[in-house]
C-alpha positions as CSV (number, residue, x, y, z in Angstrom):
1,M,0.4,-8.1,-16.8
2,G,0.4,-7.1,-13.8
3,V,3.0,-5.7,-10.8
4,H,6.6,-7.4,-10.8
5,A,9.9,-6.6,-8.0
6,S,13.0,-7.0,-8.9
7,H,13.7,-8.9,-5.5
8,P,13.7,-12.0,-4.2
9,G,15.5,-13.3,-7.2
10,P,15.8,-11.8,-10.8
11,C,12.4,-10.8,-11.1
12,T,9.6,-12.0,-8.9
13,Y,5.4,-12.1,-10.1
14,L,3.5,-10.2,-7.2
15,G,0.5,-10.9,-9.0
16,A,-2.2,-8.3,-11.1
17,F,-2.8,-4.8,-10.5
18,S,-5.6,-5.6,-8.5
19,K,-5.0,-8.0,-6.3
20,F,-1.5,-6.1,-5.8
21,H,-3.5,-2.8,-4.6
22,R,-5.9,-4.7,-2.3
23,L,-2.9,-5.6,-0.5
24,R,-1.7,-1.9,-0.1
25,T,-4.9,-1.2,0.7
26,T,-6.4,-4.0,3.2
27,L,-1.7,-3.4,4.5
28,A,-3.2,0.7,4.9
29,R,-7.0,-0.5,6.3
30,N,-4.6,-3.0,8.8
31,A,-2.7,0.4,9.4
32,G,-5.2,2.4,9.9
33,I,-4.1,5.1,7.5
34,P,-7.5,6.8,5.2
35,I,-6.2,5.5,1.9
36,G,-8.9,6.0,0.3
37,L,-8.4,9.7,0.9
38,M,-5.0,9.9,-0.2
39,E,-3.1,11.2,-2.4
40,G,-2.3,9.1,-5.4
41,Y,-5.5,7.0,-4.4
42,Y,-8.6,9.4,-4.0
43,D,-11.7,8.8,-6.3
44,K,-14.8,11.0,-5.9
45,E,-16.8,9.0,-7.7
46,H,-15.8,6.0,-5.9
47,L,-15.6,7.7,-2.8
48,N,-19.3,8.7,-3.6
49,T,-20.5,5.0,-4.7
50,L,-19.0,3.5,-1.2
51,L,-20.3,6.3,1.1
52,G,-23.8,6.5,-0.8
53,A,-25.4,2.9,1.9
54,L,-24.2,6.2,4.0
55,P,-27.9,7.5,6.6
56,W,-28.8,10.5,5.3
57,G,-27.8,12.7,8.3
58,T,-23.9,12.3,6.9
59,K,-24.3,14.6,4.3
60,S,-22.6,17.2,5.8
61,F,-19.5,14.7,7.7
62,V,-19.6,13.2,3.3
63,E,-19.1,17.3,2.5
64,R,-16.3,17.7,4.4
65,M,-14.7,14.6,3.6
66,H,-14.2,15.7,-0.1
67,Q,-13.2,19.6,1.0
68,D,-9.9,17.8,2.3
69,A,-9.5,15.3,-0.4
70,P,-7.0,14.2,-1.4
71,L,-5.0,13.8,1.9
72,K,-2.0,14.7,2.7
73,W,1.6,11.9,3.5
74,A,3.2,14.1,6.5
75,P,1.1,12.2,9.1
76,W,1.1,9.4,8.4
77,S,5.2,10.1,6.9
78,A,6.5,8.3,10.1
79,D,4.8,5.1,9.1
80,A,7.6,2.5,7.1
81,L,4.0,1.4,6.0
82,C,4.4,4.5,3.3
83,G,7.4,2.9,1.9
84,L,5.3,0.6,0.4
85,L,2.0,2.8,0.1
86,R,3.9,6.1,-2.4
87,A,5.4,4.0,-4.4
88,S,4.5,3.3,-7.8
89,D,3.2,0.2,-8.8
90,A,5.3,0.4,-12.7
91,G,8.5,1.1,-12.0
92,G,8.2,2.5,-8.2
93,T,11.4,1.8,-5.7
94,I,11.6,2.1,-2.3
95,E,15.9,2.8,-1.5
96,G,18.2,1.7,1.2
97,A,18.9,-1.0,3.6
98,E,17.4,1.1,6.7
99,L,13.9,1.6,4.8
100,Q,13.6,-1.3,4.0
101,R,13.8,-3.2,6.1
102,S,11.9,-0.9,8.1
103,V,8.9,-1.6,5.4
104,A,9.7,-5.3,5.1
105,A,9.2,-5.0,9.7
106,R,5.5,-3.2,9.5
107,V,4.2,-5.1,6.5
108,E,5.7,-8.1,8.1
109,F,3.0,-7.5,11.6
110,L,-0.2,-5.7,9.6
111,C,0.0,-8.7,7.5
112,H,-0.6,-11.3,10.7
113,G,-4.8,-10.6,9.9
114,L,-4.8,-11.0,6.5
115,E,-7.2,-13.8,5.8
116,D,-6.7,-14.1,1.7
117,E,-4.1,-16.9,1.7
118,S,-3.5,-15.3,-1.7
119,L,-2.9,-12.2,-0.7
120,H,-0.8,-13.2,2.6
121,Q,1.5,-15.1,-0.1
122,V,2.3,-12.0,-1.8
123,A,2.9,-9.9,1.6
124,R,6.1,-12.3,1.7
125,D,6.9,-12.1,-1.2
126,V,7.2,-8.2,-0.9
127,V,9.8,-8.3,2.8
128,A,11.2,-11.7,0.9
129,G,11.8,-9.1,-1.7
130,L,13.3,-6.0,0.4
131,R,15.1,-8.0,2.8
132,E,17.1,-9.2,0.0
133,A,17.6,-6.1,-1.6
134,A,18.3,-4.8,1.5
135,D,21.1,-7.3,2.2
136,L,22.5,-6.5,-1.2
137,G,22.6,-3.0,-0.5
138,E,20.3,-2.9,-4.3
139,V,17.1,-1.2,-4.9
140,Y,13.3,-2.2,-4.5
141,E,11.7,-2.3,-7.5
142,L,8.3,-2.7,-8.6
143,S,7.0,-3.3,-12.7
């Protein structure tokens, strides 16, 4: 079980779903995307747990966050990373050589600060896979 990619090679294991999720959320945070509030990632109960440690004076701020959530992707759509963030880890695709190369370059740039070597390796595999798919003119698929 876990996330596999169509490239590089015939089938590359990227790790457990939780590890791949951790990679994507880390990259999103590094890019300044509030991933926990975004469509497809927003979970009100989880957010309440995370925000539970905030001082009481921030209650109106938390309530406002819930009113606006989940956030739409449009304000961040110019960031190539969204191609990876929005692709389902079970059947998602990233199509088109230009987009694949842009996503690969963005992931490569954002992963330089990763301290977790296992996440860094998954990021390198994603970059290599996206570039291979682009070079071959094929669809990059997650399964």
